[in-house]
N, C-alpha and C positions, 0 to 999 in steps of 0.2 A: 655848546649849540647842538640841538637835536635835529637831525635831518629827517625829512619826510621822503618816502620812496617817490621816485619820479612818477608823475601822473601820465606821462606819455605811454601809449599802448605798445610798449616794447616787450619782447620776450626776455626772459632772464638771461644774463650774460653767461657764457660758458667758461671764460678765463678771466684772470685778474687784469689782463690787458684791456679787455672789453669793459670791465668795471671802471678802470681808470679813465678810459676814453669818455665814458658817460659823465664822469665827474668833471673832467676838463672842459667839456662842451656845455656844461650847465651854467649859463650866465646868471642864474639866480644866486649862485654861490659867489662869494667875494673872490677876487683874484688871489689874495694871500691864502685863502682857505684851499683853493684848488691847487696852488703851488705846494702847500704843505702836504696835502694828501698825496700828490704825485711823488714828492720826495720820500715820504714814508713807505709808500707801496714799492718803490724801486729799491729802497733799503731792505724791505722784507724779501724781495726776490734775490738781491745780491748776497745776503748772508747764506742763502741756500745754494748759491752758485748757479742760479737758473734765471731764465727770462720770464717776464710777466706773462708772455704768450704761452709758456709751458706750465703755468700754475692754474689749477682749476678754481672756480669761484665757490665751490662747495666747502663750507666751513669744516666739515668732517675730514676732508682730505688733508688738512693741515695739522690735525691733532698729533700724528706721530712726530712731526718735526718740532712742534711747540713743546711736546712732552720732554724731548731730549735736549732742546736748545736752552742755553742760559746766556743772558746778555753779556756776562763777563767774557764769554768766549770770543766776542767780537769787540771787546773793549768798550762796550756800551754801558751807560749807567742804567740802573733799573728804571728810573723815570723816563729816560729816552725810549727804552724798549716798550714801556707801557704806552707812550704816545704813538709809537709805530702801530701797535695793535689797536689802539683806539681809532686811529685813522683808517685802518683796514676795516674795522667793524663799521665805521661811519660810511665808507665807500660801498660796502656790500649792502647795507641797509638802504642807502640812497638808490641803489640799483634794483631794489625790490627783493633782496635776499635777507630774510629775517635772521638776526643774530642777537641773542640776549647777552647783555653785558654782565660782567662780574660785579661791576659797580655802576650805578645809574643815578642820575639826578632827576629822573621823571617822578612826578608827584605820586604819592600813595593815596589810596582811597581813605576816607575818614576812619573807617574801622581799622585798617592796617596801620595808619599813622598813629592812632591812639595806642596800639600795642607797641609800636616801634618806640614811642616816647617813653614807655615804661621800662625800656631796657637800659639800665645804667651801666652794665658791663659791656665795654667796647668789643671784647672778644666775642661775646654772644651776638651783638649787633652785626658784626662782620659775617658770622656764620649763617644768619637767617635773612640778611638783607636781600640777597638775590631772589630767594624763595618768596619773600613778601611781595617783591615787585612783580614776580611771575604771577602770583595769585591775584594781586591787585589789577593787573592789566587784563586778566581774564574773568574778572568779576566773581572770583572765588572768595567767599567770606571766611574769616578765621574759624568760625564754628563749624564750617563744612569741611575743613581739612581732615583727611584720613589717609590710609596707606595707598589707596588708589591715586590720590592727588600726588603723592611722592613718586609713584611709578611713572605717571605722566610727566612729572617734572624731570625725571631721569631721561625719558625719551627726548625731551626738548634739549637737555644738556648734551645729549649725544648728537642730535641732528642740527641744532641751531646755536651752538656756542663754541667758544675756543677753550673750554675747560679741558685741562690736560688729562684729568682722571675723573670722568663724569660719575662713576660709581662711588669713588671716594668722596666727591663733593656731595653726593646725595647722602652718604652715611654721616658726614659731618653735620649736614643740615638736620638730619633726624636726631642725632645726639643733642644738638643745640636746642631743638624744639622741645625734646623731653626734659632737658634741664630747665627750660623756661616754664614748663608745666609745674615743676617742683618749686621754682624760686620766684617767679614773677606774679605779682598780684593780678587777678582777673584774667590770667592767660587761659585760653581754651583748655579744657581738662582732658581732651583726647590725647592719649600717648600713642606714638607711632612705633611700628615694628621695624627693627633693624633687619634687613635681608641678610641671609647667610649664604654667601656665594663661595664658601670654601669647599675645596675638594677633600672630603673626609676619607683618608686612606688609613687611619689608625683608629683604635678604640682604647679607652683607658683600661688599665688592669682591673678596675672595679667592675667592669662589665663581665668579667670571667669569674669562675668559682674561686673562692679564697685560697684553695690549695694551689692553684696555678700561680696566682700572684705571689704567694709565699715562696714557692720554689724559684720563681724568677729572682726575687730579692736574695734568696740564699745563694744562688749562683753568682749574682753580681757582687755579693759581699766577699767572694773569694778574690776579687780584684782589688778590694779595698784593703783586706788583710791577708795577703797571699802567704802560703806556707813555703818558705825557701827550700825545705827538704822534700817537698812533695815531688814524686816522680811524674805525676800527671797533673796538668793544670797550670795556672799562672805562677810564675816565680818572681814577679815584681809587681808593685802597686801601679795601677793605672790612674790617670787624671780623672777628675770629676766629670769633665766634658766627655771623655771617651766612654766612661761607664754609662753616662746618660744616653750617649749615642747607641750603645748596645741594647739598653732597655727599650729605646724607641724602635730599634730594628725588630726586636721580639714582638712588640705591639703591632708593628706593620704586618708582619707575617701572620700573626694570629688573626688580625682583622681581615687579611686576604683569604684565609681559610674560611672565615665566616661568610665572606662575600661569595665564595664559590659553593656554599651549601652546608658547611659544617656548623652546627649550632654552638653558640658560645658555651653552653653548659657542658658540652662534650670535651672542652679543653680544661681538663682537671690537673694536668701535669705537663711538664716540658716534653715528655715522650709523645704526647698527643699532637705535637707540631708536625711529627713525621708520619702523617696519615698517608698510607700508600695510595689510597683512592683519590685523594684531592691534592696531594703535594704539587704535582706538575701544573695543575690548573691554577693553584695559588701563585706559583712562580710566574705563569703567563699573565695573570691578573696584575701582579706588581710590575712586570716588564712593560705593560701597556699603560700603566697609570703614572709611571715616573718617566720624565723626559731624559734623565741621565741614567745610562746603563749602570754606572758605578754604584748607584743607590741599591739596585737589586743585587748587584755583585756583592756589596758589603753585607747585605742581609744574609745572603747565602754563606758568606764567610763566618758570620756569627753563628748561624745554625750548625756549621761544620765544627766549630769549637764546642758547642753544646753536645753534639753527637759524639765527638771523639773523646773529650776530656771529662765532661760531666756525666753523660749517660753511658759512655763507653759502649756504644752500639757496634753492631757487626761492621767489620772493615768494608763490606760491600756498600753500606749506607754512606760511610765517610767518602768512599771513592765516588759514589754517585753524586754527592754534593760537590766534590771537587770538579768533576766533569761538567756538571750543570753550570757551575760558576764560570768555568773556562768557555763553555759555549755562549753564555751570556756575554762574556768578554767585557773589557773596560777600554775606555779611550786610551790612546797612546800616552805613555807617561810624559809629563811636561805641562806647560802652560796651555790652558784652553784658548781657543781663538778669541773669545771675548776678553780675556785678560791680556792677551797680546795686543788687541786693539786698544785697550785702555793704557797699556804701557807706551804705545806709540805717541801718546800725548806728550811724553817726556823726552821725545827726540827734539822737541823745541825747548831751548834753554830758558826762554821766558817762562814757560810753564813750570820748569824746575824751580826757577827763582820764586815764582808765585807761591809754590808749595812750601819751600824751605824757609821762607820769610813770613809765612802766614801766622805762626804762633805769636811772633813779636807784634804784628799788625793787630791781631785780636786783642792782645793785652793793652796796646796803646788805645785802641777804640773803647775797650771796656773802662779804662781809667777816665777817658774823656766823658763818657756817658754815665759814670757811676753815681748813683744816688743812695748808696749803702743799703739797697734792698737785696733780698735773697736772690732774686732772679738776675741781678746784676753780676753775681758771682759765676753764673753758669757759663758765659763765654770764656772766662779764664779757665774754668775746669776743662772745657773742650780744647782750649789752646794748649794746656798742659798735656792732655791725652795725645794730641797730634805731635807735640814736641817729643814725647816719649817714643811714639811710633817711628819718628824720623831717626832718632839716635839709637833706639833699642827696639827693633821691629819684632815685638813679641806678638803672640796670638791674642785675639780679642778677649777670650775667656780669662787669660792671665792678666791682661790689662785691667779688666773690670774688677778682678779680685785682689788687686794690690792692696797690701796693708802697710800702714806707716810703721807699725811696731815690729814686723817680721821681715819685710822685703827690702827695707832701706837700712844700710849699715854705714854710719858715719865714723870717721877715724877719731873724732874727738867729741866730747860731751856737748850737749846743747845744740845738736845739729850743726856742728862746725867741722871744718876740714874737708877731707875727701869723702865722697859718698859713693857707695856701690849699690846698684839694684841687683838683688840676688833672688832667684826663683829656684827652689829645690827640685830635684828630679821627679819626686812623686806628684808635683803639681803641673808638670809639663806633659803634653800629649804623648810624646815619644820617649819619655823617661830620661831626657838629657838635661842636666842642670844648666841654668843660664846665669851669667853674671856680666854686668855692664858697669864700668866706671862712668859716672855721670859727668859729661863735659860742662864747661863753664856756663853756657847759655841755658842748658836744661836745668842745672842746679839753681841758677838765679830765679828762673820761672817757678821751680818747685818751692823755693823759699818764699817767694811772693805769694803764691797760692796758699801755702800753709799758714802764713802770718796774717794775710789781709783778707782773703776771700773764703777759704774753707770754713772758718768759724761761723759764717752766716748760714752754712748749709747743714751743720750738724753740731753735736756737742763735742767737747774736748776729749772725752773718753771713747769716742767712736773710732775704731782702728782703721776703718776703710778710707783709702785715699780718695776714692770717688763714691761718696755715699749716695744711696738712692733716697727718693722722697719718702718712701714707705718704710724706711729702715733697711739695714743691710747694705750691700753694695749695689751699684747700678746694675740693671739687667743688661745682658749682652744685646738684646733686641733694641732697647732704648738707646744704648750707647752707640751701636752701629748706625742707627738712623741719625742721631745727633751729629756724629763725626762726618758722615757722608754729606748730610745736608749743609753743614757749616762750610765744608770745603767747596761744595758746588756753589753756594750763595756768594762766597767771597772770591772764588777764582774761576768758576765755570768748569772746573775739572771734575770728571766723574770718577770717584774713588770710593772703594769700600775699605774698611780697616785692614783686611788681610792683604790688600794690594800693596800696602806699605812694605811688606816683606819682599815682594817682587821688585818694587821700586828700589829698595836698598841694594838688591843684587844687581839690577841693571846699572845703577849709577856707579857702583864700585867697579864692576867689570868693564864698563866703558872707559873709566879712568885708569884701570889697572888690568888690562887684558890677561886672562889666564889665571887670575888669582881665585880659583874656585875654593881653595882650602879656607881662605879668609871668609868668603861668603858662607861656606858650610858652618864655620864656627859662629858667625854672627847669627845665623838663622837656627842653629842648633840641630842641624841634620845629623843623623847617625851615620849615614853612608854618603861618601863623596859622589856616588853615582846619582843619587837623588838630586844633588845640586847641579851636576852637569846635564842631566836629562831635562831639568826645568829651564836652565838659563843659557844653554849653548846657543839657542836661536837668537837671543837678544844680543849676544856678543857677535854673532854673524852679521847682524844689521850694522853694528858699530864698525866691523871690519870693512863692510861695503862702503860706508861713509868715508873711512880712511882712504880706501882705494880711490873713491871719487875725488878726494882732495889731491891725491897724487896726480891723477890725469889732468885735473884743472890747472894744477901748478905747472905741469909740462906744457900745456897749451899756452899759458901766459909767457913762459920762458922761450918758447919756440915761435911765437907769433910773428916775429920780424924776419924769420928765415925764409918765408914764402914770398 
């Protein structure tokens, strides 16, 4: 049922309480509809811990909450939460506040309906449906769509919708439109431009003279094949991720120099990074462009290595870099406040249970819905990734690069017996080798994945445990997104893959206070101080809860004494 805004000459309501009041007093609506809207609006307020009187009627005001909230956090089904939002949208529209729907049953104009009927791909339909209805309602013909149309669509998404990420919704619409241009018969030929909203703080090495890029690669190669007898320079091999990070840091500082006035063609060698006239300006540029001080700090540390070991510059230059890095400073060692906040989710044992049982639930669900298609294997792939992170909390780069032929060692032929996950030192960020015997549950899921699901994703001779669609292993960017999204959709928990390392430490220390050495070995820290700096705070919270139980127990035992 589509509601028409009230015809009474009332001003727009300021709060959701006023919105609901108008719905409840409109006798043109059925009693059951008014009751349903009231229930849903009160639910919307309750999950925020607020009153309807405290919630504004402006749709934009609710976007931050809607962006971070997931129905699983309140033990709601996805359908129930969709009904709550639908009622909220209905109530606002009924009160004269325009809110465009993500999905709508309103009829399209003949021109747009004709195009819509040509879309056989359901994914494509979903991506352009809202935009089609937006254009149809405003008498914008398909042939008139251009970049300006999409900019105005974005403004409406920002001001008159509950879209969690309006900019992302616009980008997905543009990608879908351009795909339809290529694939759908008689679709308008105008291609739309994807807006670039990225902050460009780096430049590719190809923007600089070839001699500069060549020297960068030469220096980085010393970390791939270090000379153990060299008196100066690296004496151990670094992981691919660490080397890539150092390359990125060089690009960042080179780009910063160009941003403060040094032409790219004047960066012919690494020595040119230490331009006395522009060096401090480049550092200031980086400091103000990165929200985390440690990013600038790490760039300076890389420059210090280049100055000291590769170029062997004057000691005064090395001292200057050290002092500058010290002045920039880094956050206190340990967990960031954001990660501490995410870990607090696991003070609730139900959340712990939701996470540790998730792989089994994903496998059960995948089996129930399996139609032997390629995409039916992906949930099992993510289930295995999560299971590995639970029992063997390795870094994401190592997870994505796991190979069946080198990292998994079975005690008997034919993948039988005991299996160990082994990652050699040269593949680990800090050079510490990792080894995990696989427990029963993880081993069973691994065997199921290898036997029944992985064959749909790649050929038998592909060595990667988690193959990517375009060949090679999955990219860390795609893997991070898939793991985080799956955990959020299934449990309502906000987790990124690296957080599994912190979760492992928290759960073990709460069950076994003081066992930092076990945590150090599990996480592969080189120094016990790293472990204690990171996780002493989480153990403190557990100690406080233990103390609370002591006091509450005393209260119960002494209640009859008064």
